[in-house]
N, C-alpha and C positions, 0 to 999 in steps of 0.2 A: 509519418505516423505520429500522432499525439498520444502521449502516455501519461496517465495519472498514477502517481505512486502514493500509496497510503501507508503511513506508519505512525506509531504513537507519538504524541506530543505531550498533552496534558496527562495522559495515562502513565507517563514515565519515559525518560530519555535514555534508558540503559543501553538501547541498541542503536544509538545514533551513528556510531562508526560503521556498523553493518548497513544501515540505511544508505549511508554515503556510498559505500562500495556497490550496492545494488543500483542506486541511481546512476552512478558513473557507467555501469554496464548497460543500463537501459538507454542511456544517451547514445550508445552505439547503434541503437535501433530506431531512434527518433527523438522528438522533442519532449522532454520531461517537464510538464507544466508545474509540478510541485517539487522542484529542485530544493527548495528551502527546508524540506523535511530532513535533509542530510546536513543541515547547517549546525555545526557544534555550538554556535553561540545562541541558538534558539533554545530557550530554557523551558522547563515544564509549565511555566505560566503562559506560554504561547507567545504570539506576536503582540508587541506593545503598540505598534504603529496604527493598528486598526481596531475598531470595536468588533465584538462578536458577530453582530449582524452583517457587517461588511465582509468579514472573513467567511462566514457561512455562504453568503451570496456569491462571492468570488469563487470559492471552491466548488460550489454547485455548478456554476457556469463552466468551470474547467472539466468537471465530470461530464457534462453534456457535450463538450467539445472533443473529448477524448475518444480515441479508437479502442483503447484497452485500459483496464484498471489492473495494476499490480499492487497487492497489499501484503505487507509482512505482518502476520497476525499472531506471532508468538507472544508478544506483550499485549494483554487484553486492553482494549481501548474502545470506549463508547463511540467516539468520533469515527474511528475506522469502521466499526460495525455499521454506523449510520451511512457512511460513504458507500460501503458495499451494497447496502440495501437500496440506496438511491440509484446506484449504477445499474443494479439488476432491474429495477422498475423502469429504467430507460433503455433496456435491452443492450447493455454494454457487456463486453466480454470481460470476465473477472478471473484473475489468477491470484490465489492466496498461497503464500509461502509460509511454512510453519516448521519450526525446529522442535521435535519431540522432547519433552522434559519429564523426568520421573515424577510421578505424583500429580501431573497436570494433563488435562485433556483439552483439545480444541473444542470450542463451543459447538454444540449440536446444530445451532442455527447456521453456522458456516460449514461444518463437516457434513451436514445432512442435506445441504442445498444442491439440487441438480443443476442449478444455474451458475455454479461456481466450480472452477477447476482448482482443486486443492492438491498441494504437493508438499511432501515432507522433505527436508534436507538437513544435513549435518554441517556441511562446510560451505563457504562462499562459492567455491568452484562448482559444487552441486547446484546451488541456487542459480548461478549463471547459466549452467547447462539447461536447467529446467526452463528458464526464461527463453533461451535461444530456441528450444524445441517448441515451446508454446507459441512464440511469435511466428516461427516458420510454418507451422501447421495451418495458420489462417491465411 
């Protein structure tokens, strides 16, 4: 199984440790094409090795190759939203993980989409369980 993990880069790297834990768990289910999202050395400026067009084209190809998309959407990110939209338009299965926060709500474009499975969690163990159930049901 090929898995595309989406998490904020240029929108902020506050959750990079969490992304790494999710990615490590996803690797028990298949090949994670976007393992670099959990790389602590990847800064908010993004990847320096490639230009924006190359990154876009590479990531879009990975979306097309993926069996499922798992996105951590607690930290708002234009790029993650774009990736989710492109995945949906290509009939990909999408799981969005979200940690509820006081005074903040998940975007209606994510929360209200029938094409996305949304799941709230509080701990990494809850997130892992949600992932396991989601992958096993397909």
